[in-house]
N, CA, C and O atoms as a GROMACS GRO file, in nm:
protein
  476
    1VAL      N    1  -0.935   5.048  -6.692
    1VAL     CA    2  -0.994   5.082  -6.684
    1VAL      C    3  -1.143   5.152  -6.864
    1VAL      O    4  -1.132   5.265  -6.912
    2GLN      N    5  -1.206   5.092  -6.893
    2GLN     CA    6  -1.297   5.184  -7.018
    2GLN      C    7  -1.377   5.208  -6.972
    2GLN      O    8  -1.409   5.151  -6.868
    3LEU      N    9  -1.472   5.335  -7.042
    3LEU     CA   10  -1.627   5.395  -7.007
    3LEU      C   11  -1.648   5.437  -7.130
    3LEU      O   12  -1.578   5.490  -7.217
    4GLN      N   13  -1.771   5.400  -7.119
    4GLN     CA   14  -1.856   5.436  -7.268
    4GLN      C   15  -2.020   5.456  -7.286
    4GLN      O   16  -2.112   5.385  -7.325
    5ALA      N   17  -2.002   5.640  -7.219
    5ALA     CA   18  -2.099   5.650  -7.197
    5ALA      C   19  -2.227   5.670  -7.300
    5ALA      O   20  -2.201   5.781  -7.346
    6SER      N   21  -2.346   5.630  -7.359
    6SER     CA   22  -2.487   5.628  -7.471
    6SER      C   23  -2.532   5.677  -7.318
    6SER      O   24  -2.504   5.701  -7.201
    7GLY      N   25  -2.688   5.667  -7.502
    7GLY     CA   26  -2.785   5.735  -7.485
    7GLY      C   27  -2.848   5.877  -7.466
    7GLY      O   28  -2.970   5.890  -7.476
    8GLY      N   29  -2.774   5.976  -7.442
    8GLY     CA   30  -2.828   6.104  -7.402
    8GLY      C   31  -2.889   6.161  -7.538
    8GLY      O   32  -2.892   6.087  -7.636
    9GLY      N   33  -2.935   6.288  -7.545
    9GLY     CA   34  -3.058   6.300  -7.660
    9GLY      C   35  -3.131   6.344  -7.578
    9GLY      O   36  -3.133   6.337  -7.455
   10LEU      N   37  -3.258   6.443  -7.729
   10LEU     CA   38  -3.330   6.538  -7.675
   10LEU      C   39  -3.496   6.478  -7.655
   10LEU      O   40  -3.563   6.391  -7.712
   11VAL      N   41  -3.520   6.576  -7.543
   11VAL     CA   42  -3.709   6.501  -7.490
   11VAL      C   43  -3.763   6.632  -7.391
   11VAL      O   44  -3.672   6.673  -7.319
   12GLN      N   45  -3.834   6.672  -7.383
   12GLN     CA   46  -3.948   6.731  -7.355
   12GLN      C   47  -3.940   6.695  -7.167
   12GLN      O   48  -3.917   6.617  -7.075
   13ALA      N   49  -3.976   6.812  -7.209
   13ALA     CA   50  -3.994   6.839  -6.997
   13ALA      C   51  -4.098   6.778  -6.985
   13ALA      O   52  -4.202   6.779  -7.051
   14GLY      N   53  -4.047   6.691  -6.842
   14GLY     CA   54  -4.145   6.594  -6.850
   14GLY      C   55  -4.132   6.417  -6.897
   14GLY      O   56  -4.219   6.330  -6.887
   15GLY      N   57  -3.979   6.405  -6.956
   15GLY     CA   58  -3.987   6.329  -7.039
   15GLY      C   59  -3.895   6.263  -6.946
   15GLY      O   60  -3.854   6.302  -6.837
   16SER      N   61  -3.860   6.097  -7.047
   16SER     CA   62  -3.787   5.985  -6.931
   16SER      C   63  -3.690   6.007  -7.111
   16SER      O   64  -3.710   6.026  -7.231
   17LEU      N   65  -3.572   5.982  -6.999
   17LEU     CA   66  -3.390   5.922  -7.116
   17LEU      C   67  -3.360   5.843  -6.957
   17LEU      O   68  -3.376   5.833  -6.835
   18ARG      N   69  -3.296   5.797  -7.095
   18ARG     CA   70  -3.188   5.597  -6.974
   18ARG      C   71  -3.054   5.633  -7.017
   18ARG      O   72  -3.054   5.685  -7.128
   19LEU      N   73  -2.919   5.620  -6.951
   19LEU     CA   74  -2.790   5.665  -7.046
   19LEU      C   75  -2.728   5.500  -6.928
   19LEU      O   76  -2.720   5.450  -6.816
   20SER      N   77  -2.704   5.489  -7.062
   20SER     CA   78  -2.632   5.380  -6.985
   20SER      C   79  -2.482   5.426  -7.015
   20SER      O   80  -2.453   5.520  -7.089
   21CYS      N   81  -2.366   5.325  -6.928
   21CYS     CA   82  -2.216   5.302  -6.885
   21CYS      C   83  -2.176   5.149  -6.884
   21CYS      O   84  -2.210   5.080  -6.788
   22ALA      N   85  -2.098   5.089  -6.999
   22ALA     CA   86  -2.064   5.031  -7.006
   22ALA      C   87  -1.873   5.022  -6.994
   22ALA      O   88  -1.790   5.074  -7.068
   23ALA      N   89  -1.857   4.945  -6.885
   23ALA     CA   90  -1.752   5.010  -6.817
   23ALA      C   91  -1.654   4.815  -6.868
   23ALA      O   92  -1.717   4.710  -6.880
   24SER      N   93  -1.520   4.828  -6.884
   24SER     CA   94  -1.424   4.725  -6.853
   24SER      C   95  -1.332   4.753  -6.795
   24SER      O   96  -1.313   4.872  -6.767
   25GLY      N   97  -1.229   4.642  -6.751
   25GLY     CA   98  -1.160   4.634  -6.640
   25GLY      C   99  -1.290   4.600  -6.521
   25GLY      O  100  -1.411   4.619  -6.535
   26ARG      N  101  -1.230   4.554  -6.426
   26ARG     CA  102  -1.241   4.577  -6.299
   26ARG      C  103  -1.147   4.650  -6.154
   26ARG      O  104  -1.146   4.638  -6.031
   27ALA      N  105  -1.096   4.705  -6.231
   27ALA     CA  106  -0.978   4.817  -6.134
   27ALA      C  107  -1.103   4.915  -6.056
   27ALA      O  108  -1.055   5.020  -6.013
   28PHE      N  109  -1.248   4.899  -6.030
   28PHE     CA  110  -1.335   5.030  -5.938
   28PHE      C  111  -1.430   4.922  -5.882
   28PHE      O  112  -1.444   4.802  -5.908
   29ASN      N  113  -1.513   5.042  -5.762
   29ASN     CA  114  -1.543   4.978  -5.685
   29ASN      C  115  -1.680   5.029  -5.672
   29ASN      O  116  -1.775   4.960  -5.636
   30VAL      N  117  -1.689   5.185  -5.712
   30VAL     CA  118  -1.798   5.271  -5.757
   30VAL      C  119  -1.791   5.313  -5.925
   30VAL      O  120  -1.687   5.326  -5.989
   31ILE      N  121  -1.939   5.332  -5.981
   31ILE     CA  122  -1.919   5.392  -6.092
   31ILE      C  123  -2.036   5.468  -6.019
   31ILE      O  124  -2.112   5.418  -5.936
   32ALA      N  125  -2.037   5.641  -6.079
   32ALA     CA  126  -2.136   5.759  -6.045
   32ALA      C  127  -2.134   5.764  -6.162
   32ALA      O  128  -2.081   5.702  -6.254
   33TRP      N  129  -2.242   5.901  -6.142
   33TRP     CA  130  -2.278   5.975  -6.244
   33TRP      C  131  -2.283   6.115  -6.225
   33TRP      O  132  -2.335   6.188  -6.140
   34PHE      N  133  -2.200   6.137  -6.348
   34PHE     CA  134  -2.152   6.376  -6.291
   34PHE      C  135  -2.222   6.416  -6.410
   34PHE      O  136  -2.251   6.341  -6.503
   35ARG      N  137  -2.246   6.536  -6.401
   35ARG     CA  138  -2.283   6.602  -6.537
   35ARG      C  139  -2.261   6.728  -6.534
   35ARG      O  140  -2.262   6.771  -6.418
   36GLN      N  141  -2.242   6.799  -6.606
   36GLN     CA  142  -2.161   6.961  -6.651
   36GLN      C  143  -2.214   7.021  -6.787
   36GLN      O  144  -2.210   6.994  -6.908
   37ALA      N  145  -2.287   7.148  -6.673
   37ALA     CA  146  -2.366   7.231  -6.778
   37ALA      C  147  -2.259   7.301  -6.836
   37ALA      O  148  -2.148   7.255  -6.812
   38PRO      N  149  -2.267   7.412  -6.914
   38PRO     CA  150  -2.184   7.520  -6.941
   38PRO      C  151  -2.196   7.663  -6.879
   38PRO      O  152  -2.294   7.737  -6.891
   39GLY      N  153  -2.101   7.684  -6.823
   39GLY     CA  154  -2.046   7.787  -6.769
   39GLY      C  155  -2.033   7.698  -6.614
   39GLY      O  156  -1.955   7.756  -6.539
   40LYS      N  157  -2.070   7.618  -6.575
   40LYS     CA  158  -2.106   7.521  -6.445
   40LYS      C  159  -1.989   7.413  -6.422
   40LYS      O  160  -1.938   7.347  -6.512
   41GLU      N  161  -1.949   7.405  -6.265
   41GLU     CA  162  -1.897   7.274  -6.258
   41GLU      C  163  -1.917   7.153  -6.273
   41GLU      O  164  -2.024   7.137  -6.332
   42ARG      N  165  -1.859   7.043  -6.244
   42ARG     CA  166  -1.927   6.909  -6.278
   42ARG      C  167  -1.992   6.906  -6.159
   42ARG      O  168  -1.948   6.964  -6.060
   43GLU      N  169  -2.119   6.826  -6.158
   43GLU     CA  170  -2.194   6.828  -6.064
   43GLU      C  171  -2.200   6.660  -6.025
   43GLU      O  172  -2.175   6.570  -6.106
   44PHE      N  173  -2.235   6.643  -5.893
   44PHE     CA  174  -2.285   6.443  -5.848
   44PHE      C  175  -2.391   6.437  -5.918
   44PHE      O  176  -2.482   6.504  -5.871
   45VAL      N  177  -2.420   6.371  -6.034
   45VAL     CA  178  -2.565   6.304  -6.011
   45VAL      C  179  -2.605   6.214  -5.910
   45VAL      O  180  -2.672   6.264  -5.820
   46ALA      N  181  -2.573   6.057  -5.901
   46ALA     CA  182  -2.587   5.937  -5.833
   46ALA      C  183  -2.450   5.868  -5.879
   46ALA      O  184  -2.412   5.896  -5.993
   47ARG      N  185  -2.354   5.761  -5.784
   47ARG     CA  186  -2.348   5.656  -5.800
   47ARG      C  187  -2.398   5.542  -5.743
   47ARG      O  188  -2.476   5.532  -5.649
   48ILE      N  189  -2.332   5.433  -5.825
   48ILE     CA  190  -2.312   5.315  -5.766
   48ILE      C  191  -2.232   5.184  -5.706
   48ILE      O  192  -2.149   5.132  -5.780
   49SER      N  193  -2.264   5.116  -5.537
   49SER     CA  194  -2.147   5.029  -5.517
   49SER      C  195  -2.143   4.911  -5.592
   49SER      O  196  -2.248   4.850  -5.611
   50TRP      N  197  -2.010   4.861  -5.649
   50TRP     CA  198  -2.002   4.750  -5.758
   50TRP      C  199  -2.088   4.640  -5.648
   50TRP      O  200  -2.204   4.603  -5.668
   51SER      N  201  -1.979   4.584  -5.494
   51SER     CA  202  -1.981   4.531  -5.407
   51SER      C  203  -2.141   4.506  -5.364
   51SER      O  204  -2.179   4.391  -5.339
   52ASP      N  205  -2.215   4.597  -5.358
   52ASP     CA  206  -2.366   4.554  -5.265
   52ASP      C  207  -2.465   4.573  -5.311
   52ASP      O  208  -2.571   4.517  -5.284
   53SER      N  209  -2.432   4.708  -5.433
   53SER     CA  210  -2.543   4.835  -5.498
   53SER      C  211  -2.636   4.880  -5.476
   53SER      O  212  -2.757   4.887  -5.493
   54SER      N  213  -2.488   4.940  -5.396
   54SER     CA  214  -2.566   5.060  -5.260
   54SER      C  215  -2.601   5.194  -5.361
   54SER      O  216  -2.528   5.223  -5.456
   55THR      N  217  -2.691   5.249  -5.335
   55THR     CA  218  -2.722   5.378  -5.437
   55THR      C  219  -2.685   5.465  -5.384
   55THR      O  220  -2.655   5.405  -5.280
   56TYR      N  221  -2.635   5.651  -5.347
   56TYR     CA  222  -2.679   5.746  -5.359
   56TYR      C  223  -2.687   5.812  -5.402
   56TYR      O  224  -2.581   5.825  -5.464
   57TYR      N  225  -2.776   5.918  -5.433
   57TYR     CA  226  -2.832   6.045  -5.502
   57TYR      C  227  -2.764   6.200  -5.459
   57TYR      O  228  -2.725   6.228  -5.346
   58ALA      N  229  -2.762   6.274  -5.557
   58ALA     CA  230  -2.798   6.434  -5.551
   58ALA      C  231  -2.932   6.420  -5.520
   58ALA      O  232  -3.006   6.326  -5.550
   59ASP      N  233  -2.970   6.567  -5.432
   59ASP     CA  234  -3.106   6.594  -5.350
   59ASP      C  235  -3.155   6.630  -5.413
   59ASP      O  236  -3.272   6.640  -5.378
   60SER      N  237  -3.112   6.707  -5.622
   60SER     CA  238  -3.153   6.725  -5.666
   60SER      C  239  -3.212   6.647  -5.757
   60SER      O  240  -3.271   6.709  -5.846
   61VAL      N  241  -3.215   6.527  -5.764
   61VAL     CA  242  -3.222   6.426  -5.901
   61VAL      C  243  -3.309   6.365  -5.739
   61VAL      O  244  -3.429   6.372  -5.768
   62LYS      N  245  -3.302   6.326  -5.633
   62LYS     CA  246  -3.325   6.190  -5.594
   62LYS      C  247  -3.513   6.209  -5.619
   62LYS      O  248  -3.585   6.309  -5.620
   63GLY      N  249  -3.536   6.093  -5.633
   63GLY     CA  250  -3.676   5.993  -5.640
   63GLY      C  251  -3.769   6.031  -5.807
   63GLY      O  252  -3.877   6.007  -5.859
   64ARG      N  253  -3.655   6.095  -5.834
   64ARG     CA  254  -3.680   6.182  -6.004
   64ARG      C  255  -3.577   6.020  -6.105
   64ARG      O  256  -3.631   5.940  -6.182
   65PHE      N  257  -3.410   6.022  -6.057
   65PHE     CA  258  -3.334   5.903  -6.158
   65PHE      C  259  -3.362   5.821  -6.028
   65PHE      O  260  -3.431   5.843  -5.928
   66THR      N  261  -3.261   5.690  -6.079
   66THR     CA  262  -3.228   5.569  -6.070
   66THR      C  263  -3.134   5.500  -6.145
   66THR      O  264  -3.152   5.462  -6.261
   67ILE      N  265  -3.034   5.485  -6.080
   67ILE     CA  266  -2.877   5.424  -6.148
   67ILE      C  267  -2.946   5.274  -6.098
   67ILE      O  268  -3.034   5.238  -6.019
   68SER      N  269  -2.854   5.210  -6.193
   68SER     CA  270  -2.872   5.066  -6.116
   68SER      C  271  -2.766   4.942  -6.246
   68SER      O  272  -2.664   4.995  -6.290
   69ARG      N  273  -2.787   4.839  -6.281
   69ARG     CA  274  -2.655   4.797  -6.289
   69ARG      C  275  -2.734   4.681  -6.383
   69ARG      O  276  -2.847   4.641  -6.409
   70ASP      N  277  -2.585   4.654  -6.417
   70ASP     CA  278  -2.596   4.512  -6.474
   70ASP      C  279  -2.475   4.438  -6.456
   70ASP      O  280  -2.367   4.475  -6.502
   71ASN      N  281  -2.500   4.292  -6.364
   71ASN     CA  282  -2.421   4.234  -6.376
   71ASN      C  283  -2.336   4.176  -6.485
   71ASN      O  284  -2.215   4.191  -6.502
   72ALA      N  285  -2.441   4.093  -6.571
   72ALA     CA  286  -2.343   4.006  -6.658
   72ALA      C  287  -2.267   4.100  -6.718
   72ALA      O  288  -2.150   4.100  -6.680
   73GLN      N  289  -2.306   4.204  -6.826
   73GLN     CA  290  -2.221   4.297  -6.893
   73GLN      C  291  -2.151   4.467  -6.840
   73GLN      O  292  -2.121   4.566  -6.907
   74THR      N  293  -2.144   4.437  -6.682
   74THR     CA  294  -2.088   4.558  -6.628
   74THR      C  295  -2.141   4.709  -6.717
   74THR      O  296  -2.101   4.801  -6.789
   75THR      N  297  -2.230   4.666  -6.666
   75THR     CA  298  -2.321   4.774  -6.721
   75THR      C  299  -2.409   4.874  -6.658
   75THR      O  300  -2.528   4.844  -6.659
   76VAL      N  301  -2.380   4.970  -6.611
   76VAL     CA  302  -2.505   5.078  -6.518
   76VAL      C  303  -2.552   5.194  -6.635
   76VAL      O  304  -2.508   5.250  -6.735
   77PHE      N  305  -2.669   5.188  -6.553
   77PHE     CA  306  -2.796   5.296  -6.598
   77PHE      C  307  -2.851   5.384  -6.529
   77PHE      O  308  -2.899   5.386  -6.415
   78LEU      N  309  -2.839   5.460  -6.613
   78LEU     CA  310  -2.891   5.590  -6.571
   78LEU      C  311  -3.080   5.563  -6.547
   78LEU      O  312  -3.110   5.453  -6.593
   79GLN      N  313  -3.134   5.597  -6.521
   79GLN     CA  314  -3.287   5.636  -6.553
   79GLN      C  315  -3.358   5.756  -6.563
   79GLN      O  316  -3.426   5.760  -6.461
   80MET      N  317  -3.371   5.812  -6.603
   80MET     CA  318  -3.337   5.930  -6.518
   80MET      C  319  -3.565   6.002  -6.562
   80MET      O  320  -3.604   5.985  -6.677
   81ASN      N  321  -3.614   6.034  -6.510
   81ASN     CA  322  -3.763   6.055  -6.579
   81ASN      C  323  -3.803   6.219  -6.521
   81ASN      O  324  -3.724   6.298  -6.471
   82SER      N  325  -3.921   6.237  -6.540
   82SER     CA  326  -3.947   6.380  -6.530
   82SER      C  327  -3.824   6.494  -6.521
   82SER      O  328  -3.799   6.587  -6.443
   83LEU      N  329  -3.763   6.444  -6.633
   83LEU     CA  330  -3.666   6.539  -6.656
   83LEU      C  331  -3.726   6.703  -6.644
   83LEU      O  332  -3.835   6.746  -6.682
   84LYS      N  333  -3.604   6.782  -6.572
   84LYS     CA  334  -3.627   6.979  -6.617
   84LYS      C  335  -3.524   6.998  -6.688
   84LYS      O  336  -3.428   6.929  -6.719
   85PRO      N  337  -3.577   7.167  -6.721
   85PRO     CA  338  -3.467   7.230  -6.825
   85PRO      C  339  -3.315   7.249  -6.709
   85PRO      O  340  -3.207   7.287  -6.755
   86GLU      N  341  -3.327   7.224  -6.599
   86GLU     CA  342  -3.234   7.228  -6.555
   86GLU      C  343  -3.113   7.131  -6.503
   86GLU      O  344  -3.022   7.149  -6.422
   87ASP      N  345  -3.163   6.991  -6.605
   87ASP     CA  346  -3.115   6.869  -6.613
   87ASP      C  347  -3.046   6.875  -6.760
   87ASP      O  348  -2.990   6.771  -6.792
   88MET      N  349  -3.042   6.971  -6.844
   88MET     CA  350  -2.961   6.950  -6.923
   88MET      C  351  -2.797   7.037  -6.915
   88MET      O  352  -2.752   7.150  -6.896
   89ALA      N  353  -2.750   6.896  -6.945
   89ALA     CA  354  -2.621   6.915  -6.918
   89ALA      C  355  -2.560   6.808  -7.033
   89ALA      O  356  -2.606   6.721  -7.107
   90VAL      N  357  -2.433   6.866  -7.003
   90VAL     CA  358  -2.351   6.692  -7.059
   90VAL      C  359  -2.312   6.574  -6.901
   90VAL      O  360  -2.257   6.602  -6.795
   91TYR      N  361  -2.372   6.440  -6.952
   91TYR     CA  362  -2.351   6.353  -6.875
   91TYR      C  363  -2.217   6.269  -6.890
   91TYR      O  364  -2.186   6.224  -7.001
   92TYR      N  365  -2.141   6.249  -6.783
   92TYR     CA  366  -2.083   6.189  -6.750
   92TYR      C  367  -2.030   6.027  -6.655
   92TYR      O  368  -2.023   6.037  -6.532
   93CYS      N  369  -2.016   5.971  -6.682
   93CYS     CA  370  -1.994   5.824  -6.586
   93CYS      C  371  -1.888   5.822  -6.573
   93CYS      O  372  -1.831   5.869  -6.672
   94ALA      N  373  -1.783   5.771  -6.454
   94ALA     CA  374  -1.688   5.791  -6.384
   94ALA      C  375  -1.682   5.658  -6.287
   94ALA      O  376  -1.778   5.638  -6.213
   95ALA      N  377  -1.557   5.559  -6.289
   95ALA     CA  378  -1.514   5.524  -6.200
   95ALA      C  379  -1.419   5.504  -6.113
   95ALA      O  380  -1.313   5.536  -6.166
   96GLY      N  381  -1.400   5.458  -5.981
   96GLY     CA  382  -1.329   5.461  -5.879
   96GLY      C  383  -1.348   5.401  -5.775
   96GLY      O  384  -1.449   5.334  -5.754
   97THR      N  385  -1.220   5.424  -5.665
   97THR     CA  386  -1.196   5.337  -5.610
   97THR      C  387  -1.317   5.255  -5.404
   97THR      O  388  -1.344   5.155  -5.336
   98ARG      N  389  -1.341   5.471  -5.424
   98ARG     CA  390  -1.403   5.447  -5.312
   98ARG      C  391  -1.567   5.547  -5.350
   98ARG      O  392  -1.581   5.617  -5.451
   99GLY      N  393  -1.681   5.525  -5.231
   99GLY     CA  394  -1.746   5.630  -5.255
   99GLY      C  395  -1.774   5.811  -5.228
   99GLY      O  396  -1.770   5.886  -5.130
  100SER      N  397  -1.801   5.827  -5.368
  100SER     CA  398  -1.759   5.949  -5.337
  100SER      C  399  -1.854   6.083  -5.391
  100SER      O  400  -1.806   6.048  -5.499
  101SER      N  401  -1.931   6.185  -5.418
  101SER     CA  402  -1.970   6.296  -5.420
  101SER      C  403  -1.813   6.369  -5.466
  101SER      O  404  -1.820   6.484  -5.511
  102TYR      N  405  -1.721   6.326  -5.458
  102TYR     CA  406  -1.664   6.459  -5.547
  102TYR      C  407  -1.565   6.443  -5.688
  102TYR      O  408  -1.482   6.362  -5.732
  103TYR      N  409  -1.585   6.484  -5.702
  103TYR     CA  410  -1.572   6.485  -5.913
  103TYR      C  411  -1.376   6.406  -5.902
  103TYR      O  412  -1.336   6.300  -5.952
  104THR      N  413  -1.308   6.495  -5.832
  104THR     CA  414  -1.178   6.444  -5.805
  104THR      C  415  -1.101   6.297  -5.741
  104THR      O  416  -0.988   6.254  -5.715
  105SER      N  417  -1.286   6.244  -5.735
  105SER     CA  418  -1.225   6.106  -5.643
  105SER      C  419  -1.240   5.972  -5.713
  105SER      O  420  -1.239   5.854  -5.678
  106TYR      N  421  -1.258   6.058  -5.861
  106TYR     CA  422  -1.269   5.938  -5.980
  106TYR      C  423  -1.204   5.964  -6.024
  106TYR      O  424  -1.185   6.083  -6.047
  107ASN      N  425  -1.082   5.814  -6.089
  107ASN     CA  426  -1.022   5.834  -6.138
  107ASN      C  427  -1.028   5.826  -6.314
  107ASN      O  428  -0.928   5.861  -6.377
  108TYR      N  429  -1.126   5.786  -6.371
  108TYR     CA  430  -1.152   5.751  -6.485
  108TYR      C  431  -1.292   5.744  -6.616
  108TYR      O  432  -1.378   5.658  -6.638
  109TRP      N  433  -1.287   5.768  -6.627
  109TRP     CA  434  -1.412   5.882  -6.690
  109TRP      C  435  -1.495   5.900  -6.832
  109TRP      O  436  -1.449   5.941  -6.939
  110GLY      N  437  -1.570   5.876  -6.816
  110GLY     CA  438  -1.617   5.755  -7.022
  110GLY      C  439  -1.628   5.944  -7.117
  110GLY      O  440  -1.559   6.038  -7.076
  111GLN      N  441  -1.712   5.955  -7.222
  111GLN     CA  442  -1.646   6.018  -7.286
  111GLN      C  443  -1.764   6.164  -7.275
  111GLN      O  444  -1.748   6.279  -7.315
  112GLY      N  445  -1.868   6.106  -7.213
  112GLY     CA  446  -1.951   6.254  -7.207
  112GLY      C  447  -2.102   6.166  -7.297
  112GLY      O  448  -2.074   6.071  -7.370
  113THR      N  449  -2.218   6.200  -7.286
  113THR     CA  450  -2.335   6.190  -7.320
  113THR      C  451  -2.423   6.353  -7.332
  113THR      O  452  -2.454   6.382  -7.216
  114GLN      N  453  -2.452   6.417  -7.387
  114GLN     CA  454  -2.550   6.502  -7.368
  114GLN      C  455  -2.631   6.527  -7.396
  114GLN      O  456  -2.664   6.540  -7.514
  115VAL      N  457  -2.711   6.550  -7.285
  115VAL     CA  458  -2.914   6.546  -7.255
  115VAL      C  459  -2.964   6.662  -7.220
  115VAL      O  460  -2.957   6.714  -7.109
  116THR      N  461  -3.044   6.728  -7.370
  116THR     CA  462  -3.111   6.837  -7.331
  116THR      C  463  -3.311   6.845  -7.354
  116THR      O  464  -3.381   6.858  -7.454
  117VAL      N  465  -3.330   6.837  -7.267
  117VAL     CA  466  -3.413   6.928  -7.175
  117VAL      C  467  -3.483   7.046  -7.264
  117VAL      O  468  -3.437   7.159  -7.270
  118SER      N  469  -3.598   7.004  -7.333
  118SER     CA  470  -3.713   7.160  -7.360
  118SER      C  471  -3.807   7.190  -7.296
  118SER      O  472  -3.880   7.108  -7.241
  119SER      N  473  -3.825   7.350  -7.288
  119SER     CA  474  -3.912   7.374  -7.147
  119SER      C  475  -4.048   7.389  -7.309
  119SER      O  476  -4.167   7.412  -7.289
   0.00000   0.00000   0.00000
């Protein structure tokens, strides 16, 4: 499985960004987004099941972020609205075989994309 994350950038607080994660290979059932800010642990953001498109979000992003997928292209998106300075981090997509909010449950990782939110 190979994952390619893209879409990060600089945005003002209150703005929006859409991240993409292009996945190749099919040895996974779940794709998730995590983020890591400097000096902090990697934090779960959202995940989507490949079998039924069910989704799950961290409380900190619920109602602001939306995870979705494009079946034809095997791409997962993270639409991020109403961004806050505390959302600023490197965002990683990850693939695994079961749904989990723990980064240790995911076997495959993309390279990360920086999201910077200015106040």
